[in-house]
C-alpha positions as CSV (number, residue, x, y, z in Angstrom):
1,X,-82.7,-168.7,2.8
2,X,-80.6,-168.2,6.1
3,X,-78.0,-170.7,7.5
4,X,-79.6,-174.0,6.1
5,X,-78.9,-176.7,3.5
6,X,-81.5,-178.4,1.5
7,X,-82.0,-182.0,2.1
8,X,-82.9,-184.8,-0.5
9,X,-86.2,-184.6,0.6
10,X,-86.6,-180.7,-0.1
11,X,-86.6,-179.9,3.6
12,X,-84.3,-177.4,5.2
13,X,-81.9,-178.7,7.8
14,X,-80.0,-176.3,10.1
15,X,-76.4,-175.7,9.0
16,X,-73.7,-177.4,11.2
17,X,-72.4,-175.4,14.1
18,X,-69.0,-173.8,13.2
19,X,-66.1,-175.6,14.5
20,X,-63.3,-173.9,16.1
21,X,-59.6,-174.3,14.6
22,X,-57.7,-176.9,16.6
23,X,-55.2,-174.6,18.0
24,X,-53.3,-176.3,20.8
25,X,-51.6,-174.8,23.8
26,X,-47.5,-175.1,24.4
27,X,-46.3,-177.7,27.0
28,X,-42.8,-177.5,28.0
29,X,-40.4,-180.6,27.2
30,X,-39.5,-182.5,30.2
31,X,-39.0,-186.3,31.0
32,X,-39.0,-188.0,34.3
33,X,-36.5,-190.7,35.2
34,X,-38.1,-193.9,36.9
35,X,-36.6,-192.4,40.0
36,X,-38.5,-189.4,39.5
37,X,-35.9,-187.1,38.6
38,X,-37.2,-184.3,36.2
39,X,-35.1,-183.4,33.0
40,X,-36.1,-180.4,30.7
41,X,-35.4,-179.9,27.2
42,X,-32.2,-178.2,26.6
43,X,-32.0,-174.7,25.6
44,X,-31.0,-175.6,22.1
45,X,-34.6,-176.6,21.5
46,X,-35.7,-173.1,22.1
47,X,-35.0,-172.3,18.4
48,X,-37.0,-170.1,16.1
49,X,-39.2,-171.6,13.4
50,X,-40.5,-170.1,10.2
51,X,-43.8,-170.8,8.1
52,X,-44.7,-169.4,4.9
53,X,-48.0,-169.5,2.8
54,X,-46.8,-169.6,-0.9
55,X,-49.0,-169.4,-3.8
56,X,-47.1,-171.5,-6.5
57,X,-49.6,-171.1,-9.6
58,X,-50.4,-168.8,-10.8
59,X,-47.8,-166.4,-9.4
60,X,-49.2,-163.8,-7.1
61,X,-48.4,-160.2,-7.5
62,X,-47.4,-159.9,-3.9
63,X,-44.3,-161.5,-2.8
64,X,-44.8,-164.1,0.3
65,X,-42.7,-163.5,3.3
66,X,-41.6,-166.1,5.9
67,X,-43.0,-165.7,9.4
68,X,-40.9,-166.2,12.5
69,X,-42.7,-168.1,15.2
70,X,-41.3,-169.2,18.6
71,X,-41.6,-172.5,19.8
72,X,-44.6,-171.7,22.1
73,X,-46.8,-169.9,19.2
74,X,-49.7,-171.1,17.5
75,X,-51.7,-169.0,15.0
76,X,-53.8,-168.8,11.8
77,X,-51.9,-168.0,8.6
78,X,-52.9,-165.5,6.0
79,X,-54.0,-167.2,2.8
80,X,-54.1,-165.9,-0.7
81,X,-57.2,-164.0,-1.7
82,X,-60.2,-166.0,-2.5
83,X,-58.5,-169.2,-0.8
84,X,-61.3,-171.5,0.6
85,X,-58.6,-172.9,2.8
86,X,-57.9,-171.8,6.3
87,X,-54.4,-172.9,7.7
88,X,-52.8,-172.6,11.1
89,X,-49.7,-173.9,13.0
90,X,-49.5,-175.3,16.5
91,X,-46.7,-175.1,19.1
92,X,-43.8,-177.4,19.3
93,X,-44.4,-181.0,20.8
94,X,-41.5,-182.7,22.5
95,X,-40.8,-186.2,22.6
96,X,-38.0,-187.7,24.5
97,X,-36.0,-190.8,24.1
98,X,-34.3,-192.1,27.3
99,X,-30.8,-193.7,26.9
100,X,-30.4,-197.5,27.3
101,X,-30.0,-197.3,31.1
102,X,-33.3,-195.1,31.3
103,X,-31.2,-192.7,33.4
104,X,-31.4,-189.6,31.1
105,X,-32.5,-188.5,27.7
106,X,-30.5,-189.7,24.7
107,X,-32.3,-187.3,22.1
108,X,-35.3,-184.9,21.7
109,X,-37.5,-184.7,18.8
110,X,-39.1,-181.4,18.4
111,X,-42.6,-181.8,16.3
112,X,-44.6,-178.9,14.8
113,X,-47.5,-179.1,12.6
114,X,-49.4,-177.3,10.1
115,X,-53.0,-178.0,9.3
116,X,-55.2,-176.7,6.7
117,X,-59.0,-177.2,6.1
118,X,-61.6,-176.2,3.6
119,X,-64.7,-177.4,5.2
120,X,-64.7,-175.5,8.6
121,X,-62.3,-178.0,10.4
122,X,-64.7,-180.8,10.0
123,X,-61.5,-182.4,8.4
124,X,-58.0,-181.1,7.7
125,X,-54.7,-182.2,6.2
126,X,-51.6,-181.8,8.2
127,X,-47.8,-181.9,7.7
128,X,-45.4,-182.4,10.8
129,X,-41.8,-181.3,10.8
130,X,-39.4,-183.1,13.1
131,X,-36.0,-181.6,14.3
132,X,-33.9,-183.9,16.4
133,X,-31.4,-182.7,19.2
134,X,-29.1,-184.7,21.1
135,X,-30.0,-185.0,25.0
136,X,-27.6,-182.4,25.9
137,X,-28.5,-180.1,23.2
138,X,-25.1,-179.8,21.8
139,X,-25.9,-181.5,18.5
140,X,-28.7,-181.4,16.0
141,X,-29.0,-184.6,14.2
142,X,-29.4,-183.9,10.4
143,X,-32.9,-184.5,8.9
144,X,-34.9,-182.6,5.9
145,X,-34.8,-178.9,5.6
146,X,-38.5,-178.3,5.7
147,X,-41.9,-179.9,5.3
148,X,-44.6,-178.8,2.9
149,X,-48.2,-179.4,2.7
150,X,-49.7,-178.8,-0.9
151,X,-53.0,-177.3,-1.6
152,X,-55.1,-177.5,-4.7
153,X,-58.1,-175.5,-5.4
154,X,-60.4,-173.4,-7.7
155,X,-60.7,-169.7,-7.1
156,X,-62.7,-167.6,-9.8
157,X,-62.8,-170.5,-12.1
158,X,-59.1,-170.8,-12.3
159,X,-56.8,-173.7,-10.8
160,X,-54.7,-172.5,-7.9
161,X,-51.7,-174.5,-6.4
162,X,-50.3,-173.3,-3.0
163,X,-48.1,-174.8,-0.4
164,X,-47.5,-174.3,3.1
165,X,-43.8,-174.5,4.2
166,X,-42.6,-175.2,7.7
167,X,-39.0,-175.3,9.0
168,X,-37.0,-174.9,12.0
169,X,-34.6,-172.1,12.0
170,X,-30.9,-173.6,11.9
171,X,-29.3,-170.7,13.6
172,X,-28.4,-168.6,10.6
173,X,-30.0,-165.6,9.3
174,X,-32.8,-165.9,6.6
175,X,-34.4,-163.2,4.5
176,X,-37.9,-162.4,5.3
């Protein structure tokens, strides 16, 4: 039997076509004043991000490593052997918040997502990490350190718990 599923009536239906992973393209951050002046996201928004696929239980034999990703990068993560999940990260998206006079940007939100699917991207779970930067880029407004997406599955009859961890680099050196 090739590429089909058995229906309740006993007839074979063709397998659904594969769905491409929802990788997105990068769009630089900009905002337009009502007068048409274009303001670009400050250089401080061009910070490195890190992502990690971590199998928590049972403990893997190989230690995981943080992957450094640029704001414009998207890609597929390497998952633990035997995992039914496919996970990806998308580029940073920008959201601008104008000041009360709508004459400049008061703050920028940098949002990045990780998504995981175990059914060929028919459905997925998503976690979004947000970093807020002042309009001039001088201040990073404190928020949470990282965002995690927890995954539970059974591999070879054993329960496996994994996490996809996403964080923005804070400018200090992190071990890989």
